[in-house]
C-alpha positions in Angstrom: 0.0 0.0 0.0 1.4 3.4 -0.9 2.0 5.7 2.0 1.2 8.8 -0.2 -2.4 7.6 -0.4 -2.9 6.9 3.4 -3.8 9.3 6.1 -0.8 8.9 8.5 -0.4 12.3 10.2 2.8 11.8 12.2 3.9 14.3 14.8 7.5 15.3 15.6 6.9 16.2 19.3 4.9 14.5 22.1 1.4 15.9 22.4 0.8 17.8 25.7 -2.3 15.8 26.5 -0.6 12.5 26.5 0.8 11.1 29.8 2.0 7.6 29.0 4.1 6.1 26.3 1.4 4.3 24.3 -0.8 7.4 24.2 2.1 9.6 23.1 3.2 7.2 20.4 -0.3 6.4 19.1 -0.9 10.1 18.5 2.6 10.8 17.1 2.5 7.8 14.8 -0.9 8.8 13.4 -2.8 5.8 14.8 -5.6 7.6 16.6 -7.0 11.1 17.0 -9.1 12.4 19.9 -12.8 13.3 19.3 -13.8 13.9 23.0 -12.5 12.9 26.4 -11.9 9.2 26.3 -13.3 8.9 22.7 -11.0 8.3 19.7 -11.1 7.9 16.0 -8.9 5.0 14.7 -6.9 6.2 11.6 -5.8 3.7 8.9 -2.7 2.4 10.8 -4.5 2.2 14.1 -7.4 0.3 12.6 -5.1 -2.2 10.9 -3.6 -3.0 14.3 -7.1 -3.4 15.9 -8.2 -5.7 13.1 -5.2 -7.9 13.5 -5.8 -8.2 17.2 -9.4 -9.0 16.5 -8.5 -11.7 14.0 -6.3 -13.5 16.5 -9.0 -13.2 19.1 -11.7 -14.5 16.7 -9.6 -17.4 15.6 -8.9 -18.6 19.2 -12.5 -18.1 20.3 -13.7 -20.2 17.3 -11.1 -22.8 18.0 -12.3 -23.0 21.6 -15.8 -23.7 20.4 -17.4 -20.3 21.0 -20.1 -19.0 18.6 -19.8 -15.4 17.4 -22.9 -13.2 17.7 -23.4 -9.4 17.8 -25.5 -7.7 20.4 -26.8 -4.1 20.4 -24.8 -1.4 22.2 -28.0 0.0 23.7 -30.0 -2.1 26.2 -33.3 -1.4 27.9 -33.2 -0.5 31.6 -35.6 -3.4 32.5 -32.8 -6.0 31.9 -30.4 -4.2 34.1 -33.0 -3.7 36.7 -33.7 -7.4 36.9 -30.1 -8.0 38.1 -30.0 -4.8 40.3 -27.1 -3.4 38.3 -29.1 -0.5 37.0 -28.5 1.2 40.4 -25.5 -0.7 41.6 -23.3 0.1 38.6 -23.3 3.8 39.4 -22.5 6.8 37.2 -20.2 4.8 34.9 -23.4 3.4 33.3 -24.3 5.8 30.6 -28.1 6.2 30.8 -30.3 7.7 28.2 -34.0 7.9 27.2 -35.5 7.3 23.8 -38.3 9.5 22.3 -40.9 7.6 24.3 -39.1 8.4 27.5 -38.1 4.8 28.0 -34.8 4.2 29.8 -31.8 2.6 28.1 -28.1 2.3 28.7 -25.0 2.0 26.5 -23.6 -1.4 27.5 -20.2 -1.4 29.3 -20.7 -5.2 29.3 -23.5 -7.5 28.2 -24.3 -10.1 30.9 -27.9 -9.1 31.0 -28.5 -9.0 27.3 -26.9 -12.4 26.6 -28.7 -14.0 29.6 -32.0 -12.7 28.3 -31.2 -14.3 24.9 -30.3 -17.7 26.4 -33.3 -17.9 28.7 -35.5 -17.4 25.7 -33.7 -19.9 23.4 -32.1 -22.5 25.6 -34.6 -24.8 27.4 -33.0 -28.2 27.6 -29.8 -29.8 28.9 -29.3 -31.1 25.4 -28.5 -27.5 24.3 -25.7 -27.1 26.9 -22.9 -26.3 27.1 -22.9 -23.2 24.9 -20.5 -20.3 24.6 -21.3 -17.0 22.7 -18.9 -14.1 22.0 -18.9 -10.8 20.3 -16.4 -8.1 19.3 -18.3 -4.9 20.0 -18.0 -1.3 21.0 -18.6 -0.6 24.7 -19.2 2.6 26.6 -18.3 3.3 30.2 -18.6 6.8 31.5 -15.2 7.0 33.3 -15.0 9.8 35.8 -11.5 10.6 34.5 -10.7 9.1 31.1 -7.0 9.2 30.4 -4.1 7.3 29.0 -5.5 7.2 25.5 -6.9 3.7 24.8 -5.9 2.5 28.2 -8.8 4.2 30.0 -11.3 5.5 27.5 -15.0 5.9 27.7 -15.7 4.2 24.3 -13.7 1.1 23.6 -13.7 -2.1 21.6 -14.0 -5.3 23.6 -14.3 -9.0 23.0 -16.8 -10.4 25.5 -17.8 -14.1 25.7 -20.3 -15.9 28.0 -20.4 -19.6 28.7 -23.5 -21.5 29.8 -23.4 -24.9 31.5 -25.6 -27.4 33.2 -23.5 -27.7 36.3 -20.4 -26.4 38.1 -18.2 -29.1 36.7 -19.1 -28.2 33.1 -18.7 -24.5 34.0 -15.2 -25.1 35.3 -14.3 -26.9 32.0 -15.7 -24.0 30.0 -13.6 -21.6 32.2 -10.5 -23.7 31.6 -11.0 -23.6 27.8 -11.3 -19.8 27.8 -8.3 -19.5 30.1 -6.2 -21.6 27.7 -7.6 -19.6 24.7 -6.6 -16.4 26.4 -3.1 -17.7 26.8 -3.0 -18.5 23.1 -4.3 -15.1 22.2 -1.7 -13.1 24.1 1.1 -15.5 23.1 0.1 -15.0 19.4 0.0 -11.2 19.9 3.7 -11.4 20.8 3.2 -10.2 24.4 4.9 -11.1 27.7 2.1 -11.6 30.2 1.0 -13.4 33.3 -2.5 -14.7 34.3 -3.1 -13.5 37.9 -5.8 -14.3 40.5 -8.0 -11.3 41.0 -11.2 -10.0 42.7 -14.4 -10.0 40.8 -15.4 -6.4 41.1 -18.6 -5.1 39.5 -19.0 -8.2 37.4 -19.3 -10.5 40.4 -19.0 -14.2 40.6 -17.0 -16.7 42.7 -13.4 -16.3 41.3 -11.5 -14.7 38.4 -8.2 -14.3 36.7 -6.8 -11.2 35.0 -4.3 -11.4 32.1 -1.6 -8.8 32.7 0.9 -7.6 30.1 4.1 -6.9 32.1 5.3 -3.3 31.8 7.0 -0.8 34.0 4.2 1.7 33.3 1.4 -0.7 34.3 -1.3 0.6 36.6 -1.6 -2.6 38.6 0.8 -4.2 41.1 1.3 -7.9 40.7 2.8 -10.3 43.3 4.5 -13.2 41.4 6.3 -16.3 42.6 8.9 -17.7 40.3 9.0 -21.0 42.1 5.4 -22.1 41.6 4.2 -19.6 38.9 1.6 -18.2 41.4 0.6 -14.7 40.5 -2.1 -12.4 42.0 -3.2 -8.8 41.8 -2.0 -7.1 45.0 -5.7 -6.0 45.5 -6.6 -9.7 45.7 -7.4 -10.8 49.3 -4.5 -13.4 49.5 -1.8 -10.8 48.9 -3.3 -7.5 49.7 -0.6 -5.0 50.8 2.1 -7.5 49.8 5.7 -6.4 49.6 8.7 -7.9 47.9 10.0 -10.8 49.8 6.7 -11.8 51.5 5.9 -15.5 51.4 3.9 -16.9 48.6 0.5 -18.2 50.0 0.9 -21.4 47.9 4.5 -22.5 48.4 6.0 -20.0 51.0 8.8 -19.0 48.7 9.5 -15.2 48.3 7.1 -13.1 46.2 8.4 -10.6 43.6 6.4 -7.4 42.8 6.0 -6.3 39.2 3.7 -3.9 37.3 1.1 -5.0 34.8 -1.6 -3.8 32.4 -4.8 -5.7 32.4 -5.8 -6.7 28.9 -8.1 -9.6 29.7 -10.3 -10.9 32.5 -12.1 -14.2 33.0 -14.8 -14.7 35.6 -16.6 -17.7 37.0 -20.1 -16.2 37.5 -21.9 -19.2 38.8 -25.7 -18.6 39.0 -25.5 -14.9 39.9 -27.2 -13.7 36.7 -29.2 -16.8 35.8 -31.0 -17.0 39.1 -32.0 -13.3 39.1 -33.1 -13.5 35.4 -34.6 -17.0 35.7 -32.4 -18.5 33.0 -33.1 -22.1 33.6 -33.1 -25.4 31.7 -34.9 -28.7 32.0 -32.5 -31.5 33.2 -32.9 -35.2 32.3 -35.6 -35.6 35.0 -37.6 -32.7 33.6 -36.7 -30.4 36.5 -35.9 -26.7 36.2 -32.2 -25.9 37.0 -30.3 -22.6 37.0 -27.7 -22.4 34.2 -24.2 -21.9 35.5 -22.3 -19.1 33.7 -18.9 -17.7 33.1 -17.8 -14.5 31.3 -14.6 -13.5 29.6 -13.4 -10.1 28.3 -10.5 -8.9 26.2 -9.8 -5.2 25.7 -8.9 -5.0 22.0 -7.6 -1.4 22.1 -5.9 -1.9 25.4 -4.1 -4.9 24.0 -2.7 -2.8 21.2 -1.7 0.0 23.6 -0.2 -2.5 26.1 1.9 -3.9 23.2 3.4 -0.5 22.7 4.1 0.0 26.5 6.1 -3.2 26.2 7.7 -2.6 22.8 9.2 0.9 22.1 12.4 2.9 22.2 13.4 6.5 22.0 12.6 6.5 18.2 9.1 5.1 18.4 7.0 1.9 18.4 8.5 -1.5 17.8 5.5 -3.6 16.9 5.4 -7.4 17.5 5.1 -8.8 14.0 1.7 -10.5 14.5 -0.2 -7.2 15.2 2.0 -4.7 13.3 0.0 -2.5 10.9 2.4 -3.7 8.2 5.1 -6.3 8.3 7.5 -4.4 6.0 8.0 -0.7 5.4 9.7 -0.1 2.0 11.5 3.2 2.0 11.9 4.5 -1.6 14.7 7.1 -1.6 14.3 8.1 -5.3 10.9 8.0 -6.8 12.0 7.4 -10.4 13.3 5.0 -13.0 14.8 1.7 -11.8 14.4 2.5 -8.1 10.6 2.8 -8.4 10.3 -0.3 -10.7 12.3 -2.4 -8.2 10.2 -1.1 -5.2 6.8 -1.8 -7.0 8.0 -5.3 -8.1 9.1 -6.1 -4.6 5.9 -4.8 -3.1 3.9 -7.1 -5.4 6.1 -10.1 -4.7 5.9 -9.7 -0.9 2.1 -9.2 -0.9 1.7 -12.3 -3.0 3.2 -14.5 -0.2 1.1 -12.8 2.5 3.5 -10.1 3.7 1.8 -6.8 4.4 3.7 -3.9 2.8 3.7 -0.1 3.3 5.6 1.6 0.5 6.8 5.1 1.3 6.6 6.8 -2.1 6.2 10.3 -0.7 8.2 13.2 -2.0 10.1 13.7 1.2 13.8 13.8 2.3 15.3 10.5 3.3 15.7 11.7 6.9 11.9 12.3 7.2 11.2 8.9 5.8 13.7 7.2 8.2 12.2 9.0 11.2 8.6 8.2 10.3 9.5 4.6 9.7 11.1 4.2 13.1 8.1 6.0 14.7 5.5 3.8 13.0 7.5 0.8 14.0 6.9 -1.9 11.4 9.1 -4.9 12.2 11.3 -4.7 9.0 12.4 -1.8 6.8 13.6 -2.2 3.2 15.6 0.7 1.9 15.9 1.1 -1.9 18.1 3.8 -3.3 20.0 4.5 -6.5 23.4 4.0 -5.0 22.6 0.6 -3.5 20.9 -0.6 -6.7 24.1 0.3 -8.7 25.9 -2.0 -6.3 23.3 -4.7 -6.7 22.1 -4.4 -3.1 19.1 -3.4 -1.0 19.2 -2.7 2.7 17.1 -4.8 5.1 16.8 -3.3 8.6 15.3 -5.0 11.6 13.5 -2.3 13.6 14.0 -3.9 17.1 17.7 -4.4 16.9 18.7 -1.9 14.2 20.6 -4.6 12.4 21.1 -3.8 8.7 21.8 -6.5 6.1 22.6 -5.8 2.5 21.1 -8.3 0.1 20.5 -8.6 -3.7 16.9 -7.6 -4.6 16.2 -11.2 -5.7 16.9 -12.5 -2.1 14.8 -10.0 -0.1 11.5 -12.0 -0.3 13.1 -15.3 0.7 14.8 -13.7 3.6 11.6 -11.9 4.8 9.6 -15.2 4.5 12.1 -16.8 6.8 12.0 -14.0 9.3 8.2 -13.7 9.3 7.5 -17.4 8.9 5.6 -18.0 12.2 3.4 -15.0 11.5 2.5 -16.0 7.9 1.7 -19.7 8.7 
């Protein structure tokens, strides 16, 4: 794709409104633009990252047996009143009235809506277990939205909900989602830990947060390297923990690190099904409450957390699986053989599944190099007249800065080797 035809409004300096690295770099690299407090437009590069995260999430949800649906963002107050959350959720629940003065809310989560669907459509044990998910826009009226996509009011989320006949089945559904989440964040190229956590406004009997480890993380995590135990320091077992305290599982010393929550899985039990009378007929023809779980992933937060974990003084360093493009071709002379070689290479790379951004702008080489480092595609290919006369093209790895000179004919083969795990 030609850069001259894309809206990528890069900024030289850090915006004054941005406080953390991901917010600064998403604005500077032209991924997002602010519309209102906590509300953003995704520009072409930002949307490409979002779609790649969504694709990984969708593939792992499908692999785990979940069925994709799409629920409305607006829900009638009656559903939330059934569970008591219309009042309990507080001012974060964005309430509105339609033209007939009926109360609605913009869903920050969809337990009530999905439970209503299941109580209408699932009546027999033969229809269980079932798991439904969506990738949908949510709205939560944060009192102080900040940090860009980390704490916005409008955000994209994957939320899934499992329904089982008993607690044993519910625990198995929970396990499948837990493993699916590990696969998602591993495929996104992130360093993370699942940690035991409190259930908060969602409720339920137990939960795990999936934390991307980063020095800028909002949450403290107590981890044990001996038994792989990890818990949010707000969790009852390790509340007010300090480094060196004994692990509650194996008594070995705990280590404190920072993390960014990107996913959360909850064992809900019958909290919602009992209140909303979501029941099924068992083998004896008796009504039983459905046992539920729910599972969320912040799509935008995952992209932002990836930046918090992957950047340097020059800009973003995207993990290849979620990079907006795998390769950034920098054309240093937009004419003759140089252009021909660049266009031919772009076509060849895209044919084998490698996403390419071709910088064909009429800009100085320094501007192109700075923008390329800021945008952070995993690999840069530099094509100039001098190099072509010597029969070589430069291949630069963004993370290490390593530059390799190769004949044009060898570039595709080398990039296929480097990107192999992502392309397969």
